[in-house]
Backbone as JSON, one array per atom type, in Angstrom:
{
  "sequence": "XXXXXXXXXXXXXXXXXXXXXXXXXXXXXXXXXXXXXXXXXXXXXXXXXXXXXXXXXXXXXXXXXXXXXXXXXXXXXXXXXXXXXXXXXXXXXXXXXXXXXX",
  "N": [[-59.95, -53.14, 62.08], [-58.5, -53.81, 59.54], [-55.96, -53.39, 60.46], [-55.74, -55.64, 62.27], [-55.99, -57.7, 60.35], [-53.63, -57.47, 58.84], [-51.6, -57.85, 60.82], [-52.34, -60.5, 61.73], [-52.11, -61.74, 59.25], [-49.46, -61.2, 58.51], [-47.3, -62.86, 59.55], [-47.96, -65.3, 58.26], [-46.98, -65.02, 55.65], [-44.71, -66.23, 53.08], [-41.15, -66.37, 53.8], [-39.39, -65.1, 52.03], [-40.97, -63.27, 50.76], [-41.54, -61.63, 53.02], [-39.05, -60.24, 53.75], [-37.28, -58.91, 51.56], [-34.17, -58.55, 49.84], [-32.46, -55.68, 49.69], [-31.22, -54.35, 46.97], [-29.92, -51.91, 45.95], [-27.04, -49.85, 45.89], [-25.66, -48.6, 49.13], [-25.02, -45.71, 49.07], [-26.67, -44.74, 46.95], [-29.31, -45.52, 47.95], [-29.27, -43.59, 50.11], [-29.68, -41.18, 49.13], [-27.92, -39.48, 48.07], [-27.56, -39.41, 45.26], [-29.37, -37.66, 44.45], [-28.43, -34.92, 44.6], [-27.41, -32.95, 42.36], [-25.24, -31.27, 40.14], [-26.48, -28.74, 39.6], [-28.53, -28.59, 41.65], [-26.6, -28.52, 43.94], [-25.5, -25.87, 43.36], [-27.89, -24.24, 43.73], [-28.17, -24.82, 46.39], [-25.85, -23.79, 47.4], [-26.1, -21.06, 46.71], [-28.52, -20.45, 48.19], [-27.41, -20.5, 50.88], [-25.49, -18.57, 50.94], [-27.15, -16.55, 50.57], [-28.66, -16.54, 52.92], [-26.58, -16.2, 54.82], [-25.74, -13.51, 54.06], [-27.8, -12.07, 55.1], [-27.97, -12.31, 57.78], [-28.43, -10.88, 61.07], [-26.38, -8.64, 63.24], [-26.32, -9.57, 65.75], [-26.66, -12.16, 65.54], [-29.27, -13.27, 64.92], [-31.81, -14.05, 62.66], [-34.41, -12.95, 60.26], [-36.97, -10.57, 59.32], [-38.72, -7.39, 59.0], [-41.58, -6.32, 61.27], [-42.61, -8.51, 62.69], [-41.18, -10.84, 62.36], [-38.63, -10.27, 62.98], [-35.53, -10.74, 64.56], [-36.47, -13.16, 65.62], [-36.74, -16.33, 67.26], [-37.51, -18.79, 66.23], [-37.18, -18.48, 63.62], [-34.6, -17.9, 63.11], [-33.59, -20.39, 64.18], [-34.43, -22.1, 62.37], [-33.06, -21.06, 59.92], [-30.5, -21.68, 60.8], [-30.51, -24.34, 60.94], [-30.5, -24.78, 58.31], [-27.89, -24.31, 57.61], [-26.65, -26.22, 59.1], [-27.67, -28.51, 57.92], [-26.15, -28.64, 55.62], [-23.71, -29.43, 56.42], [-22.24, -27.5, 57.87], [-20.91, -26.67, 60.98], [-20.89, -25.14, 64.34], [-18.24, -22.98, 64.3], [-16.87, -24.42, 62.44], [-16.34, -24.87, 58.95], [-17.29, -23.25, 55.85], [-19.71, -21.67, 56.7], [-19.38, -21.8, 59.31], [-19.15, -19.69, 61.37], [-21.4, -18.19, 61.18], [-23.14, -20.08, 61.92], [-22.5, -20.45, 64.66], [-22.98, -17.95, 65.78], [-25.84, -17.8, 65.44], [-26.4, -19.85, 67.26], [-25.53, -18.57, 69.45], [-27.27, -16.39, 69.78]],
  "CA": [[-60.0, -54.49, 61.2], [-57.46, -53.92, 58.59], [-54.73, -53.73, 61.34], [-55.82, -57.11, 62.67], [-55.9, -58.74, 59.16], [-52.32, -57.45, 58.55], [-51.0, -58.45, 62.0], [-52.48, -61.86, 61.71], [-51.64, -62.35, 58.0], [-47.94, -61.3, 57.93], [-46.46, -64.11, 59.8], [-48.36, -66.36, 57.24], [-46.28, -64.99, 54.41], [-43.39, -66.84, 53.04], [-39.98, -65.62, 54.29], [-38.82, -64.44, 50.9], [-41.88, -62.13, 50.5], [-41.57, -60.6, 53.92], [-37.93, -59.47, 53.84], [-36.45, -59.05, 50.35], [-32.93, -57.93, 49.91], [-32.26, -54.32, 48.98], [-29.94, -54.46, 45.93], [-29.49, -50.79, 45.75], [-25.86, -49.38, 46.71], [-25.99, -47.67, 50.06], [-25.04, -44.35, 48.87], [-27.73, -44.46, 46.21], [-30.34, -45.47, 48.85], [-29.27, -42.54, 51.02], [-30.25, -39.82, 48.41], [-26.77, -38.68, 47.44], [-27.62, -39.31, 43.66], [-30.33, -36.59, 44.17], [-27.65, -33.76, 44.62], [-26.79, -32.7, 41.04], [-24.5, -29.89, 40.21], [-27.61, -27.63, 39.75], [-29.05, -28.73, 43.07], [-25.67, -27.93, 44.88], [-25.42, -24.43, 43.11], [-29.06, -23.68, 44.46], [-27.88, -25.01, 47.97], [-24.81, -22.79, 47.87], [-26.78, -19.65, 46.75], [-29.4, -20.25, 49.36], [-26.67, -20.4, 52.08], [-24.98, -17.49, 50.69], [-28.23, -15.55, 50.93], [-29.05, -16.62, 54.43], [-25.55, -15.49, 55.56], [-25.55, -12.14, 54.07], [-29.18, -11.46, 55.89], [-28.07, -12.48, 59.21], [-28.02, -9.68, 61.82], [-25.16, -8.64, 63.8], [-26.61, -10.25, 66.99], [-26.77, -13.61, 65.15], [-30.5, -13.61, 64.6], [-32.53, -13.8, 61.45], [-35.83, -12.38, 60.38], [-37.22, -9.22, 59.0], [-40.2, -6.92, 59.42], [-41.87, -6.06, 62.75], [-43.06, -9.8, 63.24], [-40.28, -11.86, 62.49], [-37.33, -9.72, 63.07], [-35.11, -11.29, 65.87], [-37.28, -14.32, 65.85], [-36.02, -17.29, 67.54], [-37.8, -19.73, 65.39], [-36.73, -18.15, 62.15], [-33.15, -18.1, 63.39], [-33.38, -21.78, 64.28], [-34.63, -22.66, 60.91], [-31.76, -20.75, 59.2], [-29.34, -22.39, 61.46], [-30.51, -25.7, 60.44], [-30.14, -24.91, 56.72], [-26.44, -24.38, 57.42], [-26.2, -27.37, 59.54], [-27.89, -29.49, 56.87], [-25.17, -28.64, 54.61], [-22.58, -29.81, 56.92], [-21.67, -26.43, 58.52], [-21.13, -26.68, 62.52], [-20.46, -23.98, 65.01], [-16.72, -22.77, 64.13], [-16.29, -25.26, 61.23], [-16.96, -24.9, 57.6], [-17.55, -21.99, 55.44], [-20.51, -20.87, 57.34], [-19.37, -22.01, 60.83], [-19.2, -18.51, 62.3], [-22.79, -17.96, 60.99], [-23.79, -21.05, 62.91], [-22.19, -19.94, 66.11], [-23.69, -16.68, 66.04], [-27.16, -18.14, 65.57], [-26.6, -20.61, 68.52], [-25.3, -17.61, 70.58], [-28.71, -15.62, 69.71]],
  "C": [[-59.03, -54.74, 60.36], [-56.22, -54.1, 59.4], [-54.66, -55.2, 61.85], [-55.41, -57.95, 61.53], [-54.36, -58.65, 58.79], [-51.55, -58.05, 59.63], [-51.09, -60.0, 61.89], [-51.98, -62.43, 60.48], [-50.05, -62.32, 57.73], [-47.11, -62.27, 58.42], [-46.78, -65.26, 58.91], [-47.51, -66.27, 55.98], [-44.86, -65.71, 54.23], [-42.25, -65.92, 53.36], [-39.57, -64.89, 53.33], [-39.8, -63.19, 50.67], [-41.78, -61.14, 51.65], [-40.2, -59.75, 53.97], [-37.14, -59.82, 52.36], [-35.33, -58.13, 50.4], [-32.83, -56.75, 49.07], [-30.89, -54.43, 48.28], [-29.37, -53.13, 45.59], [-28.22, -50.52, 46.61], [-26.23, -48.5, 47.83], [-26.01, -46.26, 49.73], [-26.37, -43.92, 47.86], [-29.19, -44.44, 47.1], [-30.38, -44.29, 49.81], [-29.59, -41.33, 50.41], [-29.19, -39.06, 47.82], [-26.81, -38.47, 45.95], [-28.57, -38.06, 43.4], [-29.61, -35.06, 44.1], [-27.0, -33.73, 43.24], [-26.11, -31.51, 41.17], [-25.42, -28.81, 40.25], [-28.01, -27.58, 40.99], [-27.88, -28.01, 43.9], [-25.49, -26.48, 44.45], [-26.61, -23.76, 43.95], [-28.89, -23.81, 46.04], [-26.94, -24.0, 48.25], [-25.36, -21.48, 47.81], [-27.63, -19.53, 47.89], [-28.7, -19.9, 50.64], [-26.06, -19.06, 52.08], [-25.84, -16.29, 51.12], [-28.63, -15.38, 52.39], [-27.76, -15.83, 55.15], [-25.32, -14.05, 55.32], [-26.86, -11.38, 54.7], [-29.12, -11.81, 57.36], [-27.57, -11.27, 59.96], [-26.95, -9.85, 62.68], [-25.32, -9.28, 65.16], [-26.7, -11.8, 66.67], [-28.16, -14.02, 64.83], [-30.84, -13.38, 62.98], [-33.77, -13.25, 61.55], [-35.94, -10.87, 59.98], [-38.62, -8.81, 59.34], [-40.35, -6.83, 60.95], [-42.22, -7.43, 63.32], [-42.18, -10.71, 63.57], [-38.73, -11.49, 62.82], [-36.57, -10.28, 64.39], [-35.88, -12.42, 66.29], [-36.44, -15.53, 66.21], [-36.25, -18.57, 66.65], [-37.18, -19.71, 64.06], [-35.13, -18.34, 62.16], [-32.74, -19.61, 63.63], [-33.51, -22.47, 63.04], [-33.49, -22.34, 59.85], [-30.65, -21.29, 59.68], [-29.38, -23.79, 60.96], [-30.38, -25.91, 59.05], [-28.66, -25.06, 56.87], [-25.9, -25.81, 58.05], [-26.53, -28.64, 58.73], [-26.92, -29.69, 55.89], [-23.82, -29.04, 55.09], [-21.62, -28.82, 57.71], [-21.94, -26.61, 60.04], [-20.53, -25.48, 63.04], [-18.81, -24.03, 65.0], [-16.19, -23.69, 63.14], [-17.08, -25.11, 60.03], [-17.06, -23.36, 57.25], [-18.51, -20.89, 56.16], [-20.47, -21.28, 58.98], [-19.53, -20.98, 61.87], [-20.7, -17.95, 62.26], [-23.76, -18.9, 62.07], [-23.7, -20.7, 64.28], [-22.75, -18.9, 66.55], [-25.13, -16.82, 66.14], [-27.37, -18.95, 66.87], [-26.61, -19.54, 69.73], [-26.65, -16.75, 70.75], [-29.56, -16.43, 70.87]]
}
């Protein structure tokens, strides 16, 4: 019922209410202002932690359950990717490539 009310009522709203112009700069809207120097240090420390714990075969994980686990390796690889490191490129490019090869 709510969906029907919204669907029927939306076209009745004045044009300026339906589409308000976004006045924020694009970079602010993208979240770049959320990466403070302290946040960046945390990201860098986390990536260094992961890189130091990658196994020789490219996998990540520890213990009897998660050692050489594909899902854990994929999550660690995505952490590197989200920081801009790609296979063979960037400070952790080799780590990403080894995770992909695993």
